[in-house]
N, C-alpha and C positions, 0 to 999 in steps of 0.2 A: 506490499499500500504505500510506503513512502518512496516508491518509485514512480507510481500513480500522481501520487503527488508533487510530485518537482517536473512530472512530463504534464502538468495542469498548468502549474505556473510558471515555466520556461512557453505556452502555448500562447497562456496573455503577455507575456513581457514582449514575445515576437510581432506581437500586435499591433503594440503603442507607434513604432516609425509609419503606420498607416499610411498617412497623409502626405504623400510625396508626387505622386504620379497620374497619371489620367485613369479613371477607373474602366474597368475592362475584364470579366469574370462573372462565368457563366452561374445564372438565379434559380429560383424555384420557377419564377414565370418571366416572360420576354415580350417582347412588343405584344401590342395590340395586332392579335387577331393568328399569333405566333401558334404552333402546336410544339410541344412537349412531352416528348418517348425517351421513357429509362427502364435501365433491367439491373439491381446491384443484387451478386451472389454472394453468399456469407454462410460461414460453418453455422450460426445461429439464426440467423434473422433474414431471410432473404425475400424480395420485393420486385413491384413490377408496376409501373402508373402511367396514365395517360392526360395529359393536361394540356385544353385547349382558352387561351388571354381572351376571353370575349371583351374586355375592356383591357384597358392602360394599368389598374389596380386590382382585376377581379377574373382569376381563372378557375375552371370548371373541369372536372374530370372523373376518373377513376383509378383505384386503386387498388393492388392485391397483396399483402403480407404475408409470407409461410415462414411457422418459428419451430423445427425441429424440436421433440421431447425425444428423451434417450429413451422412452420404455419403444420406440418402433426401429434403435437399433437392434433390437432383440437381444439373444444371447451374447453376442460380443461384446454389452459394455458389461459383463462379468466374468468374463474366460481372462482379458487384459489382469497386469499387475494389483494387489491392491492399491499401490500407491498413488497408483493413476484415476482413482474411482470418483473422485469428483473433482479433480481439480480443470477447472475452465468448460466443465461436461454442463447441457442444461439439465434446471432444475425440474422441469415438467415431467412429467410422466407420457404423457398424449401430447400430438401434435395439434399444433394450432395455425389459426388462417383467420384473416380477414377479408374480408371483399367489402370496399366503400366507394359511394360515392364522393368526391372531394370540393370542397372548394378553397382559393388559394387566393387571402387578398394583401394587396400593400395598404401598413395602416397609417408610414411615413418613409417617407426618402428624404436625405438631409445630402444638399450637394455642397460639398467643400471644394477649397483651392484643389484642381486634380488629385482630389478622391471619394467616393461615394461612399452611404451609411444607409441601410435601409431596415424597419420593420415588420416582418410578415405572423399574419396569424392563418392558423390552415385549420380546416375543421371536414369534418369527413362527418356518416352514416353510415348505415349499412347491416351486416352480418356478420357476425362470430361463428368458427369448426370448430372443436375437437374432436379429433379420434385417435386412435389405439389400431394396427395393424390390418387400413380400412377400411377399419368400421366405424362408422361416427358414432361420436358419446351425446355432444351436445351441437343444439343450435340457438342461437340466441342474437338481438338485434345488441348492433354495434355502435360504436361511435366513438371520436376521437379529434379533440383539443391539440393544439398545439403554437410553439409558437418560435420563431428566429430572427435573431439579429446577425449580422453579416456587415463589416466594414472590408473597404477593400477598393488598390489601386490597379495598374497594370503590371505591380513587381512583387507586394505581399498581400495578403490579406487574411483576416481570422470574423467566423463562426461559430456563434453559440446556437445548437438548435435543442429542442426538447418537444417531448412529441408522448402523449398517455393514450392508449388504446382501452378502453373498455366496453365490457358485456358484463351480466348477470352476475356476478361475487368473480367477476376475470380486470384487473393492472396490471398492462405492461406497457410500463415506463423506457423511454427510448430516449436516451439524455450523451449531449458528444459535446465537444467546442475539439473546432480544427482552423489551424494558422498554418498558414501555406508561403512560399518564397517565387515569384518566378526564377528561373536560369538564363533566362533571356530576353530581351525586350519583345516586345510582342508581337506575333507573324498575322498579319489578318489577314493572308494567305494561304499561309501553315501554320506550322505547327509549334504549340512555347511550352515544352516540358516550364514543372514546377514541382518542387520538393514541399512534402504538407507531414504536419504530425496530427492525430487524432488520439483525444483521450474520452473513451465511450462507454458509458454503463447502461447495462440492464438489466437491471434488480426484481428478482421471482423469475427469469430467464436465466441468466449468466450467473453465476458467485462472485466473477472477481472484474474490480475496472479493468477493460484492454488500452493498452500502448500498442497505436499501428500508425508506424511508417508509412508513408505513402506516395507514388509519381502519381502526377497528374499529366495526361497532354488534353490539351487545350487548343481546339480549334472554333471557327466562328461558330460552327454548328454541330461538334460532337466535341465531348468532353468525356476521358474515359480514365476512369485511375483501377489503381492495382496497389493493394497493399499488405503487408503480412503481419496478423495479427500476432502479440506479446503472448495469446493462445496458442502459438503453433500452429497458425492454418492462411491461406489466401483470401481475399475479398478481392474485389472485383464490380467494377461498373459502367455503364455506355448509357448516356441520355448523348441525344437529338434532336433538336429544334429548328420547324421548319415553317 
């Protein structure tokens, strides 16, 4: 936990110099009339989403979340050494999913000298399901509130994001802080590589705070992220806007 606290402090410290150059970064919602599609693959929480910006400050769409449970891995969870029985594994016995109709609201934008900051509100409503070995155990109405704050320019960025996935008797928080630095000047007709550090917590799903170094490849229409979790697994995502 000391390493996690140090990483979180480092993420905040690296965000301080953000007011330096023009703003250019992938955001939850782009220009009016644009459509964003994304997929994130993860050992403990994967998702896919679609969003259309009907206005400059409002996007609507759909998302699917999949949270694998340890019970769906069968006996393999118990055939490994006892020292690895609970380290970084899912606390859930059943696999869970959320299928939601979403909205994204830009609550506030601050345009600064050569930088930009935003405050976003997320909302969603839909269904929750849990199952073991392909057998559905429960289906319930679900909701998801969330907030994101980000500040960025063409070479530095910081993002803090919190979401809470809810159903009757179910609370699944997703909390993260991410800081990044662009390795080259922006290339509007090419790819700009970034190095990022993310600290992530999912209480009730994973029993540890994760530290995830990432490589981000930023194009004006496509963003690719590849990372390696401190829990020993790869993470990745692809987002495209058109």
